N, C-alpha and C positions, 0 to 999 in steps of 0.2 A: 392389126392395131386399130383400135377404135379412136376416132378423133372427137374432141369435145368442142361444142359450140354453145355460146350463151344465146338463148332466145330472149330478146329484149321485149318482154311483155309482162304485165301484171295481171293478165287475164288467164285465170286458172283453166277455163274451158279451152281456150286456144292452145295452151301449153299441153293439155291432155290430148287434144286432137293431133297435134303435130308429133308428139312423142309416139302415139299409136301408129301413125303413118310411117315415121322414120324407122321405128323398130330398133334393130341392133346395128343399123348402118352408121350411127353416130350417137354419142352421148350428149343429150340435150340438157343443159343446165338452165335453171330459171334465174331471174334477177335476185331472188331471195337466196339461192344457192351461193351467189358471189357477194352477198351482203350489200346489194344495191337496193336501197329503199327509196330511191328518188322517183318522183312522178315525172317521167321524162316528157317535156312539152311536145305537143303535136301541133305546131303552128304553121305547117305547110299548107299550100293551096291545092296540092294533089296528093294522091295516095303514095306516089313515088317519093315525093319530098318528105312526107311523114315517116315512111319506112326508113329512109336514109338518115333522118334526124335521130331516130331512136338507135339505129345500129352505130352511127358515128359516136353518139354519146357513150355507149358501152365501150367501143374500141378505144376512144380517146382517153377515157377515165380508168379503164381496167386492162387495156392492152391484151384483150382476149379476142380470138376469132368469134364472130357473132353474126346473128341475123335478126331482122325485125320485119314485121309485116304491118300493112295497113289494109283494111278491107272496107269496101263501100257497097251499099245497095244502090243501084242506079235504076231509077224508074223512068221509063220512056215518057209517060204523060206528064211527068214533073220535070222535064228537061234534064234528066240525069240526077236529080235530087233523090234522096239526101246525100248521096255520093260521099265525098271526103268528110262530111259532117254527120255521117250515119250514127255514130255513137252519141252525138250531142244534138240530135235532130230536135228533140223536145226541150233542150236546155242543157246547161253545163253539168248537170247532175249525173249524166251517163245512165239514165233510167230506161232500161229496155222496154218495160211495159208502157211507159209514157211515149217512147219513140214509136212503138207499134200502133198505139192508139192514135197518135197524130197522123201517121201514114194512112191508116184506114179512113180517118176523117177526111183527109185531103183527097182520097180516091173514092169517096162515097157515091158520087154521081158520075164517075168516069168509067167508060166502057173499055178503054184500052188499059189492060192491067199488065202489059209486058214489062219485064224487069230483068236485070242481071245482077249477079253478085260478082264482084271483082276483088281479087286479092293480089297485092304486090308484095313480094319479098325483096328486101335488100340484104345481101350478105357481104361481110367484109372478112376476107382471108388474107392474113399477112399484109394488111393495109390496102389491098385492092378491092374495089367495090363492083358488085354485079347485081343486076335486077332480074327478077322472074315474075311472070304474071300468070294467074289462073282465073278463068272466067267460066261461069255457068249461066246459061239463059233459062228463063222461066217466067212465071207470072205471080202476081200478088192475089191471094185468095180474098174472098169477101169478108171472111172472119178468121179468127185464130183457130188453128187445128193442131192437136198434139201437145204432149207434155215434155218432150225431150228437147235437146239442143239449147240454144240461147239466142239472144238478140232477136233478129227478124225471122228466125227459123219457123215459128208457128204460122207465118203468113206467106212464106215463099215456097212455091211448088215448082221444082225443076222440070224442064221439058222432058217428056217421055215417061213421067211418073204421075200417079194419081194420089200421091202423098206429099205433104209438106216435109221440109227437113225435120220438123219437130215430131212428125209421125213415123219417121224412119228410125231403124236401130242404128247405133253408132257405126257399126261395121259397114253398112251400106253408105251412109252419109260420108264416112271417111274414105270411101272409094271413089265417089263421084263429085264431091263438092269443089268449089272454087279453090278452097284452101288445100284440098288434096291435090288438085292439078298443079298448083304452084309449088307445093311441097315435094311432089314427085320430080319436078324439074330441078328443084334445089338439091335433092338427094342425088340425082343423076350427075349434076355438076360437081358435087363433093366427091362422088365416086371417081369421076374422070380426073378431077384435080389431083387426087392422091394416088392415081394408078400410074 
């Protein structure tokens, strides 16, 4: 029996990535699939808080098992910024190009380019909350590279690779990314929960 979960996101790229990783292990519904057109506020001070806020909104309003994520790019030389504000780094418009531009500008004379991507998933099953984290270490490139992916993918090069996320094919990225690591933990939890 396949179990259904709502993924509380309006980001089509994230939805596509997670569905590809989950495969047939679960049926992943979008907010649109359940007629949830709300722009769920992300007012938390941490990735964990934001993920929980979104998952709780869906569970409380639709009574469906669900999960949500929040992801941040944490740059060492910027004391962990943009972090929880990654999507709004250059302003409230959630403009990826502007965010990347601001990041490159803030690092233009900085030698330390170390960074990490961190994803936190909050899942609610039958009213019980659980958190999972995925982290990948890497560095910020000097300029944009590649045309795939989204967000900061053109400037993030994971350790052990000579390509940015935006230069990788989706199969490779979906195997090694922070979101993949967190999603695999989530899938394992779901499998164990129902076994």
